[in-house]
C-alpha positions in Angstrom: 0.3 -0.2 0.1 1.6 3.0 -0.9 1.2 6.4 1.2 1.3 9.7 1.2 1.9 12.6 3.5 -0.6 15.2 3.3 -0.6 17.3 6.7 3.3 17.9 8.8 3.0 19.5 11.9 5.0 19.8 15.7 2.6 18.1 17.8 1.4 15.0 18.4 -2.3 16.4 19.1 -2.6 18.7 16.1 -1.8 15.4 14.0 -4.4 13.2 15.3 -7.3 15.8 15.1 -6.2 15.8 11.6 -6.3 12.6 11.0 -9.1 12.3 12.7 -10.8 14.7 10.2 -9.9 13.0 7.5 -11.2 9.4 9.4 -14.7 11.1 9.8 -14.6 11.5 6.0 -14.3 8.2 5.2 -10.6 8.5 4.5 -7.9 5.8 6.2 -5.4 8.1 7.6 -2.5 8.0 10.4 -0.2 9.4 12.4 3.8 8.8 12.3 6.3 10.3 13.9 9.7 11.0 12.1 12.3 12.5 14.9 15.0 14.5 13.7 16.9 14.5 16.9 16.5 10.8 16.9 14.9 10.3 20.2 12.3 7.4 20.4 8.4 8.3 20.4 8.4 6.5 23.4 10.6 8.8 25.2 10.3 12.1 23.7 8.7 14.9 25.5 4.7 15.3 25.1 3.9 17.7 22.5 7.3 18.1 21.3 8.7 16.7 17.6 12.2 17.8 17.6 11.8 19.4 14.5 9.5 20.8 11.9 6.7 18.5 11.2 7.9 15.7 13.1 4.0 14.1 12.7 2.8 13.7 9.3 -0.3 12.8 8.6 -0.5 10.1 5.9 -3.0 8.7 4.1 -3.4 6.3 1.0 -1.9 7.3 -2.7 -5.4 7.4 -3.8 -7.3 9.0 -1.6 -4.6 12.0 -1.4 -6.3 14.6 -3.6 -9.4 14.7 -1.4 -7.7 14.7 1.9 -5.6 17.6 0.7 -8.7 19.6 -0.6 -10.8 18.9 2.9 -8.0 19.9 4.6 -7.7 23.1 2.7 -11.1 23.7 3.2 -10.5 23.4 7.1 -7.7 25.9 7.2 -8.6 28.6 9.6 -9.2 32.4 8.2 -6.4 34.4 8.9 -6.5 37.8 9.4 -4.5 40.6 11.4 -6.7 43.5 13.4 -8.0 46.4 11.5 -6.6 50.1 12.7 -9.1 51.0 14.6 -8.9 48.2 17.1 -4.5 48.6 17.7 -5.5 52.2 18.0 -7.6 52.1 20.6 -5.2 49.0 22.2 -2.1 51.8 21.9 -4.7 54.6 23.4 -5.5 52.1 26.4 -2.0 51.5 26.9 -1.1 54.9 27.4 -3.3 55.8 29.4 -2.7 52.6 31.9 1.1 53.8 32.0 0.3 57.3 33.0 -1.6 56.4 35.7 1.3 54.9 37.3 3.7 58.2 36.5 2.6 60.5 39.1 2.7 57.2 41.9 6.3 56.1 40.4 7.2 60.2 40.8 6.3 60.0 44.5 8.6 56.7 45.4 11.3 58.5 43.9 10.6 61.5 45.5 10.5 59.5 49.1 14.0 57.5 48.1 15.6 60.3 47.5 13.9 62.4 51.0 15.1 59.2 53.3 18.9 59.1 50.8 19.5 62.9 52.8 
C-alpha cells in the first residue's frame, strides 16, 4: 500500500485531530512520527516533535487529493487586527502607563528624601 503525507505538524495532538477529521470523512489516515533528533517517540517529551513537522499524517495515495481538499477547506481564516482596534489598544496602553506615573514620581521623591 502506497502512502502519501498530506500534513506535517509539530504537535502530536494536532496531527491526531487532522487524522480524525480525515477519518470522519471516510479516508483512512495514520499519524507517523519522524524524529529529527533520533529520540524514539516512547521517550520523547509530550508535544515536542524535535523539529519542524515531526508528526506526519499519511493517507493512501488514491485518497491524497481528496484529503488535501478537505484540509484546505478546514484551514482557518487568517486576518490581522484592524487599524481602529490597534489605535484603541495603543490609547488604552498609554492611559494605563500614565496612571502609574504620579505614584512612581512620589516613590522616587520619597526614596531621595530618605537618602538625605
